[in-house]
N, C-alpha and C positions, 0 to 999 in steps of 0.2 A: 741500355748501353750503346755506344756508338759501334756500328758494324762497318768494317771495311773489308771488301772482298778483293782478293787477288785472283783474277781469271787467267789461267795459264793456257795459251793457245787462243787468244781472244779473237783472232781473225778466222778461226776455223768454224766448221759447221755447227759444232756444239758450243764452243766458247762464245761466239757472237750472239747466239740466242740466249745463253744464260746471262751474259752481260746486260742484254735488253731487259730480261726479267728482273734482274737485281735493281737496275736503274728505276724501273717502274715501281719497285717496292721501297724506294727511298734509300737504298744502300749507296755508300761511297764505293766506287769501282775503279780498281787499277787493273789494266790489261797488260799482260806480258806476251810479247811475240816479237819476231824479227822485224816485221813491218807494222806500222801503225794502222789501225782500222780507219777506213775513210768514212764510215757511216755511223760512228759512235763518238761524236764530239764531246760528250759528257764523261767519257772514260779517260782517265789519266793513263797515258801509255808509257811503258817501260820496254825498251829494246834490250834484249839479252840473249846470249847463247847458253842454253841449259847444259851444254857439255863442257863449258869453261867455268869451273868453280870460282876462280878468283874474279873474273869479269862479272859473274852472276852476283856474287856478294857485293861488288861495287855498285852494280845497277840497282840492287835492292836496298842500298844503304839507308835510305830514308823512307822505306815502305814497311809499315807494321800492320799487316793484315790480321783480322780476327778470324777470317774464313778463307780457305784456299780451295779453288776449284781447278782440278787438273784435267784438262780436256784435250790434250795433245799427245802425239807420239811421232816417232820418226821411223819410216819404213827402211829396212835393210835387206840385203840379198839373202841372208839365211836366218833361221830362227835363233841360232846361237848369237848372231850379231844383233838381232832384234832384242834379245834378252840383255845383252851387255849394254847396248846404247839406251834402251828405254828404261831399264832399271836405274842406270846412272842419272838420267835426267830427273827422275823423281827423287833420288837420293841427294843429288846436288842441290835441288831446290829446297828440300826440307832441311838440309844441313845449313844452307845459307840463312834460312829463317829462324833456326833454332835459338841463336843467342838473343833474339829480340823478346822471346817468351810472350809473344802477342797472340799466337795462333791458338784458337779454341776448337776449330773443326777443319778437317780436310775431306773433300769429296773427290773421288777418283772415278773417271769415266773409262770403262773398258768396253766389253761387248760380248756377243754370243760365241766368239771363239773360245771363251772360257769353257763352254760346253761342247763345242764342235771341233776343237783342236786348232793348232796353229796353221799357218799357210802351207807348210810343207806336208801336213797330214790332215788337211781340212776335210771334215765330214767323210773320212775314209773308212773302209770296212774294218771292223774290229774296234772302232772308237765311236760308233754311232750311239748317241744317247737316247733315252726314252723322251718322248714329247707328250705334253707340253714341258718345256724346260723349266726347272724349278731351282731356286737358289740353294736348296738343301742337297742337290746332287753333288757328289764328291768331285774333286779335281780329276782330270784324266791323267793316266800314267805317262804323260808326255811333257817335254819341256815346252814352256809357253810364256811369252813375255808378259802376258796379263798377270800370270801368277807371280812373276818376279816383281812387277810393279806393286801388286797388292802387298807382297812381303816387305817391300821398302816402306810402304805406308804404315803397316802394322808395327814394324820395328821403331820407326820414328814416333809413332803415337805412344808406344810404351816408354820411350826415352823422354819425350817432351810433354806427356800427359795431355794430349788433345784427343778429341773423339774423331771418328771417321765414318764415312759411308762409301760404298762402292756401288756404281750404277752401271747396269749392263743393258744397253739398248740393242735392239735388232737393227736392221738396215736403217740408217738415219736419213730422213727426207727433209731437206731444207736448203736454203741458199748459202753457197760458199763458192769461192773461186780459188783454185789451186789446192783443193782438198783431195786427198789420196783415195778416199772411199766415198763416192758420190753417185749413187744409183739414180736418184731422181733427175739430176741435171744431165747425166749420161744418156738417159732415155729421151730427155727433151732434145738433146743435140742429135741423137740418132734419128728421132722422128723428123726433125728438121731436114736432115740429110736425105731421108727417104722421100720427103715431100719435094725437095729440090730436084731429085734424080728420078723419081717415079718408082723407086724400089719399094717392095712390100715391107711393112713394119714387122719383121720376122722375130718371133719369140726365140731367144737364143738358148734357152735352158733345157732342163730335163723334164721327163714325163712326171716325175714325182713332184716337181715344183709347179708344173702346169696344172695338174689335177688335184694336188694336195692343198691342205689349208696352210695359210701363212699369215704373218702380220709384219708390220713395220713400225718405226718410231719417228713420229714428227719431231723435228728439232725443238719445237715449242713445248712439246710434252716432256722431252728430256729436261729442258730448262725448268719447267714447273716442278718436276720431281726433285731436282737438285736444290732448288730454293726451299721447297717444302721440307725436305730432309734437314736442311740447315736450321730450320725454325722449329723442328719437332723433336722434343726430348726423347720420345719413344723410338725414334728412328736411329738413335746413336748406335754406332758400332754394328751396323747391319749392311748386308748386300741386298740390292733391289734390282730385279728385272724392270725394264721400262719399255712399254710399247703403247700403241694408240688405244687399245682396249677393245678393238674389233678384230675379226678374222676375215679373210677373203681367199679366193682362189685366183691365180693368175689367169686362168681361163675366163674368168668373169671380168677382171680388171683390164687385161690387155686390150680388148676391143674398145673400152672406154677411153683409154689413153690414146689409141689410134684416132678415135673420133674427135678428140680435142684438137688434134693437129690436122685432121682431114686427110689421113693416109689410110691405105689398105692394111688391115690387120691380118697377119699370117701367124697362126698358132703353132703349137708343137707339131712337127711333121714326121716324128718317128726317130729323129736323131738330134743330138745337141748341135746347135749352130753358133759357135762362139762369136760373141760380139767383137772381141779383140781382133779376130781375123777379118771380120766384116768391115771394121773401121780402120784397118791398118793403113790403107792408102788414101784416107780422107783428109789428111792434113792440108794439102794444097786446096782441095775443094772447100774446106771450111774457111780458109783465108779468103777465097773468092766470095763465099756467102757473106762473110763479115764485111767485106768491102762493099758489096752490092747493097746490103741492107743497113750500113752504117753502124755495125755492132761494135761494142767497146772491147771485145776480147777475140782476137783472131787466132790465138794459139789453142788448138784443139785439146792439147794435153792439160791446159789449165782448167778446162771445163769438164772433160770426160775422163772417166776411169773404167774403161770397158773390162779390163782384167778383173777388177773387183766385182763388177756387175755379173761377169761370168761365174765367179765363185759363188755368189749368192743364188743366181738363178739356175746353176748347174748342179746343185746339191742333190744327192740321191735319196733324200727323204723330205717329207713335209716338215716344216719348222714353225712352231708356234710357241708362245712364251706365256707362262703362268705369272700373274701379278698379285697373287693372294697375299704375299708378304707385306707389300705396301698398302694394299686395299684394307687389310685388317687394322692397319695403324692410321687410316683416315685419308689416304691419298685417293681421291675419287675422280680426278680429271679424265676426260675422254676426248678423242678426236677421230672423226670419220676419215678413213684412209683415202678414199677417192678425193675428198676435199684437200687432203694433204698434198696430193699431186697437183690438183688444179690450182691451189693457192701458190705452190712453188712455180708452176709454169707461168702464172700471171705475173709473179715477181720477176722472173727471168725476162719476160717481155718488157716490163716496166723499166728494168735496169739495162735494157738493150743488150742483153746477153744472147738472146735468140730473137729471130724476126717475128 
């Protein structure tokens, strides 16, 4: 049967990579975002505001997807607003598609805040989960926009009789510009600034993160699992963690990243050194670097998200993720984490986003 995928958030770090994976598999792909992707000419683009139900219905008037991949969210100032806005964007989308009766499967991408708590209570005492994180762990007794998004999918699935999967990546490593949570590119920009200024490449996080075990999610791995689940009957109506499949310590990886850029690695020195503070005054400097090296993006905020990198690297516990649920069902993809970073850095240079 013909398969048409609607990728919501196609310009984002997850959406861009899942669109590529779908195209490689012969799918027809429609991408929904405010701006058209510049690097996916085979994707039919739909511009729409997910918070405007009438305009969304009009934009999707002639789109009849069989599969929907929701890879986007909108950051707000409070968790209450995160819940209101991000539940609405899922609800509005699925309501707009409901009359078509074409949707067979919906995949929702969330993340490890499902286990670690929302931004306002992130990895705080009293809510710290057991690790490795497992899909069978119950929801935390906290308001969380990921839970609200899941509930919208579950309700629409019951109403419209489609299947669903939920995918929970750890920190996603991949190329995206204007992404709100982008540790890999943030560290590349930070290392570039360190090289230009002679600053040490200072690890910004906690002792637990420096010394403990961790993992990350290559955006290509996320894409592979999303497409695998869409094609696998046994995966229906399940939640899946998704990481690279290896574990590492930042004390091992940090010097490797420093060596790639030719900068001095400075490890955990006894206190957290927030990257947001370290980079707060670097906007003019980045514009100078971009001009000197002919880079295509001079706006530091479009590339780096130090606030989110601080959240990840400042956690008071080691965080690693169990993938037994999808492994049992046949998902066997693997990605070496150091190569995830090296591949990203190479692409950033190729795209003239860093020198």
